[in-house]
N, C-alpha and C positions, 0 to 999 in steps of 0.2 A: 506593391508591398509584398504579395505572395511570392513573385519571383525573387524578390530579395532573400525572403526567409527559406527558400530552397537551397541557397548556398550552404557548403559544408559548414558544420558547427565551429571549425577552427577559424574560418572567415568571419562568421557572425560574431563570434567572441571579440575579434579585433575591432569589428565595426561598433559593435555595443559598447565596447570598453571606452569610447570616447564620449558616451552619455553620462551626465552626472545621475544621481540616484532619482531625482524627480523626473528627469526625461526617461530613464529606463523604466521606472514604474509607470508612467504614463503610457509608454509603448506596450507594456504586457497588459494594459487595460483595454487595448483597442479591439481585441477579439479572442475567442478561445484558441484559434488556430496560432495567433501571435503568442499567446501565452505558452501554448505546448511547443512552439518552435524555439521559443527563448529560454526554455527550461534548463538546457545545458549550461547557457551563459549565466542564467540566475544562479544555479548551483555553484558554478566556478566563482562567482562574484561574491557571494554571501556566505557560503559554507566552508571554504577552504580554511579559514580561521574562525573560530568561535570565541567570543568574548563573554564571560560570564562573572557573576559574583556571588558571594556566599549568602544567597536567599533563596527560600524554597522555590519561589517562582522561576528564578534564573536556572537553578540546578535541575528541576523537573523537566524544563524545556530542554536542557542539555542531553537528559536521558533519553527523551523522546526522539531528538534528532538523531542520537547514536543508534537507535533502533530503526530509524526509517531506512528503507531499502536503497534509496536514491541519496539522501542527505549525509546519512552516516559514513558510507565509504568515501565522501568527497572531502570530509574533515581531515586536515594535515596537522593543524596546530590548534592547541588548547591554550587560551590566554586567560589566566585568572586575574581579574582586576582587582584592585584594592578599594573600590567604592564599597562604603560600609555606613552603617548606622552608629551613632553615639549615644550615650546615656543622657546627655544634657545638649540637646541641639541648640544652636545660636544662629538665628537667621541673618544677624548682622556680620558674624565673622565665620561664614560658612564657605568653603572651598570645593567646587566641583568642576575643576579644570582638567581638561583632556588633551594634552599637547598633540597627540597623534591626530585627534579630530580637528584641531585647529589648523594643522597642515593639510589635511584632506580638504577643508573648507577652502583654504587659499588656493589649492591646486584645482578645485573646481569652480574657482571664481566667485565664491559666496563670501559674505561677510563672516570673519571669524566669531565663534560663539563668545558670549559673555565669560569672564574669567571666574567670577564669583558664584554665580548661579546658573543653572542650566548647562546644556552641552548641545553640540550640533546633532542633528538627527542623522546619525552615522549609518554604515552599511547594514545595520540590523534593524532599521526602522523604514517601514514601508506601508503606505496607506493602502496599497492594493490587496493586502492580507487581512485587512480589518474585520472582515465579516466572515471569515472562513472558519471552520470548525477545527478543534484542536488536532485533529489526525492529518490536517492538509498543511499546505505551505506556510499558513499563518503562523505556526509554532516555530518557524524558523526566523521570523522577523519580529521586531518589537512593535509594540502597540502604538496606534496613532498615526495621524496623516504626516506626510512628508513636510519639513519646514527646515529653514536655515539653522534655526535654534530652538530649543525647547522653551516654554514659558511657564514660570511658576509664579503667577500673580496672586494666587490665593494665600490666605493666611495659613500658618503652619496648624495642622490638625495633630496636636500633641498625642491624642489617644492612638490615632492611626499610626503615627511616627513611633511611638512607645511599643506598640504591638510588634512592629517590624523589628525593632532593636532586640526585643525579647526573644522573637523568633529566631533571629540572627545568633544570640548567644545560645540558645537551645540547640540548633543545628550543629553549632560547633562543638558545645560540650558534650553533647549525647553521641557523637560520632557519625551523625546522620549526613554532614556535608562530606566527611571522607567517603561514606558509603556510596553517595551519589556519584562522586567523581570517580570512584573505582569502578562503579558498574558502567559508567559511560566509556572509561578507557578500555574495559574488556570488550565493550561492544563496537568500538571504533576500529574498523580492520586496517585503515591506513594511517592511524596517527603516528606522527614523526616527532613532534616538538611540544614542549609545555613552556609557557611564559608566565612569569608573575610581574605584573606592571601596572602603572596608573596612567598610561599613555591613551587609552580608549575607554569609551563609555560602553559598559557590559550591557547584554541583554536584559531587560527588566528595570534598569535603573530609571528609564523614562516613565514607565508606568508607576513605579514607586514614587517618583517625584510628583505626579499627578494625584496620586492616592493621599500624600501627606502634605503637599504644598511646598515641600523642600526635598531636592534630590539628595541622594546619599553623598557623602562627602569623599573626596579623594586626598584629604591632608594626611601627611605621615610624619608631622613634626611634633606631635604630642605624645607623651609617655605612653597612655593608653592606646593610641593609634599605632605606635611602633609595636607594642605587644600583639595588636591585631595582626600586623604584618607578619609576625613570628608565628602565629597560629595558621595563617595562610600557608606559610612556607612548610610547616610541618604536616599540615594536612595533604598537601600537594605531594610532598615527597612520599608520605606513608601510602597514598593511594596508587602512586606509580609503583612503588615496591610490592604492594599487594596484588595489584591488577596483572603484573607480569607484561604490560604493555612494551612493546619493542621499540621505545622511543630513542631517537638518536642525539636529541639536543634539549637542553634546559637552560633558559635565560631567566634570572633575577634582575630585572632593570628597574624596579620600583624606584621612585625618588628622582624625579626629573630636576627638583630644585636642590641646590647643594645641602640645604638644611633638612632636607627629606632623605638623602642618601642613607643606606643601610649601614649601621655599625656591625662590625663582624661578630660582636658578642650575641646578636640577634640570630646569626647564621648558625653558631656553633650548636651542634645536636648535643642532647643529653645523653648519658651513657646508655639508657635504654634505647633511645631513638638511633644512636650510633650503631648499635648491634642489629637493629632492625633494618637500617639503611644498607646493611650488607647485602640485602636481597634486591638491591637496584639492578635493573636489567644491564648486563655487559655491553649491550647495544648503546648505551647512554655513553657517548664518547666526546660530546661538545658541551662546554659550559661557558656561559656568559654571566659576569657578576658585575654590578655597580655597587661599590662600596665607598663609605665615606671614610676621607683621611683623618677624620676626627673620631676619637674613641668615646663611648659612653663613659660618663663620670664614674669612675670607681673601676673601670675596665681598661685603662690606659696601658697598663703593663701586658695585657693579654691580646692587644690588637693583632699582632702577628700569629700568635699561638691560635687564637680563635678562627682566624681566617685560613691558616694552613690545616687546621683540624677539619674545617667543612669541605675544602677542596679535596682533602685526603679521602673523603667518603666515595669519591668517583675514581675507583681504581683503574678504569680502562680509559681514562681521559686521554684523547689525542689532540684536542684543540682547547685552548683556554683563552678567552677574550676578557681581560681585567681592566675595568674602569675604577681608578682611584679618584674619586670626586674631591677637589680641594675645599677647605673650608672658605667661608665668605669672607672672614675677617682674620687678621693675624698672619704670622709668617706661614709659609709653605712648610709642609711636614714630609720629610723623607721616610716614607713607609717601606720602600723597597729595601732599605738597609736591614730592617728588621725581618722582613718576609723572606727574602731571597735565600739566606742560609737555612730556613726551615722548610722550604718547599721543594720537594723532589717528586717530579712526575715522571714516572718511568717510560711512558709511551708518548710523550709530548712530541707532536709533529709541528704544530702551528701555534704560534704564541701572539696574542695582539694585547698591547699596553697602552692605555688611554689616559690622558690627563694627569699622569704621574709626575712626580718631582723627585729625581734621584741622581745618584752619581754614576758616571759611566763604569766605574769600577765594579758596582754591585750589579749593575745591569749585564756587564760583560761576564762576570763570573757565573751568573744565572744561566746565561745563554751558552757558555763553554761547558758548564756542568751537564747539560742536556745535548751535547753535540753528537751523541750516538743515534739520536732519533729526530732531532729538530731540524725542520726543512725551511720553515719561513717565519720571519718575524715582522709584526706590523707595529709601528710606533706612531700614535697620533696625539699631537699636543703635549708631548713629553718634553719636560724641561729639565735641564741639567745645570748645577751651580757654576761649573767652570766654562771656560770659552771654547772657541771652535777647536782649539788643540785637544779638547777632551773627546769631542766626537771623532776627530781623526784617530785618536788612539783606540777608540772603540772599533772603529773600521780596521784598523791594522790588527788588532786582536781577532777579529772575526776572520780576517783574510788568512791569518797564520794557522787557525783552528779549525774553521768550518768555511772554507772558500766557496763551497757550493751553496751556502745558505743564501736565500733571497730575502732582502730587507726592503720594507716599504715605510718611507717617512713622510709624515704629513704635519706641517705647521709644528714642528719641533723647535725648541729654542736651546740657546747656550748664553747663560748669563743675562737672560731676558731679551737676546736678540734672535730673529728668526734664522734658522739653518737653511741655507739655499744652495742649490745645485747649479752650477754653470753649465749651459748647454748652448750648442751651436744650432742655429736655425736659419731658414733662407732669408729672414729679415735681420740676420746679425745675431749677436751673442744676447742670450736671455737668462735670466736667473729664476728658477723654479723652487717654490715652497713645498711642493709635493713631488716626490721622485722615488724611483726603484733603483736599487743597486744590488750587485752581488751576482753569484752564479759562477764565478772563476776568480782565480788570483789575480788576473790582470784587470779585471772589472773592478775589484776592490781596491787595487793600487791607483787606478784612474779616478775613482770616486774620491780617495783621500785628497787628491790634487785639485779637484774642481769644487769641493765644498767649501762655504764661507758663511760669515753672518752679516746681517744688516738690520 
């Protein structure tokens, strides 16, 4: 074992990367030497991304990590999770589901966690840190022993739960949440990205679940819960603007389910916030958004205006990845028709469009309007109403105006049929539903000839 631990840290990180959370924790418990030798791998594994929620416990932990001489410099991404407490909890209709943790469990060969209560003991939960003092490594990991999923078998402690809900409301309304995050961003020297998501369980949620008998909810389909998401968004952006942190990327991907995707009216800043967001760092050039194709009732006519106003806040944007999540029921809505004429991004180089339904005319017009800067476009599960001829006309338009553009297509459709590219392989002719085209006039001409639908 000692001989193994004398290998370079890069090799140790590769070796230990194959261990699941339980195995890695057990390894670090074997000896002080092992614990010391695995510290770089421990930091790399558990501190590059920090998952937090708007609770005092979680936010104070973040500030401590940001000030730590080893852990703070390791943090590259701060993910604000939407786990939260509600005024009237209902144990029978309570969602605490984290899709990212479910995928992690499957990758590690464990049973996925329950969908309604509890969540897996993710990368921030490790029994090895249980007995350490607040100043040591234990502050970087969640409380409790490692298990495949958390257990909340006790009855709901309404007093404890109400206390945490009141604390949550206080730190939001008083500005404490914003102050904590601002201080952390100031202290994190290598922070690069911020994320707002409900994909992973944040640090502290496990402890709160044990304290109350009911974990914080991740649901975002209720009116009050949507308003909470708006508060998280405003707190995050204000903290970024205040801190001056040189972030390069912001991703707002909360809403895994279609009914939970964010409507643009939640994104649109008020006039006072809009003026303040002008202080966002010029280094913030990458934006990822997951928005619903369905508008909030009463805001149907403002869908495109609200979204374009929010995107317009990011003046130096060079990369935009936009997911337009379709509604569960009813006809598909062509939102690009409304959005494309309003959206002008002067420095746009990379565009990603996901799950959208549109016409090739609107898509082509948007691409051509940005031909001075645009270098690549990625289309994933994008559907157009017309047949394959519409896709060929889009290719011809790009060939004539932006022949050097690189286009990546994945699982796109024409009139409900998958767009395929015919390719010659050793085993004969094959049809691929994911393919890259472009780069030259000749490449676009060839692509026009080899695409079809099935």
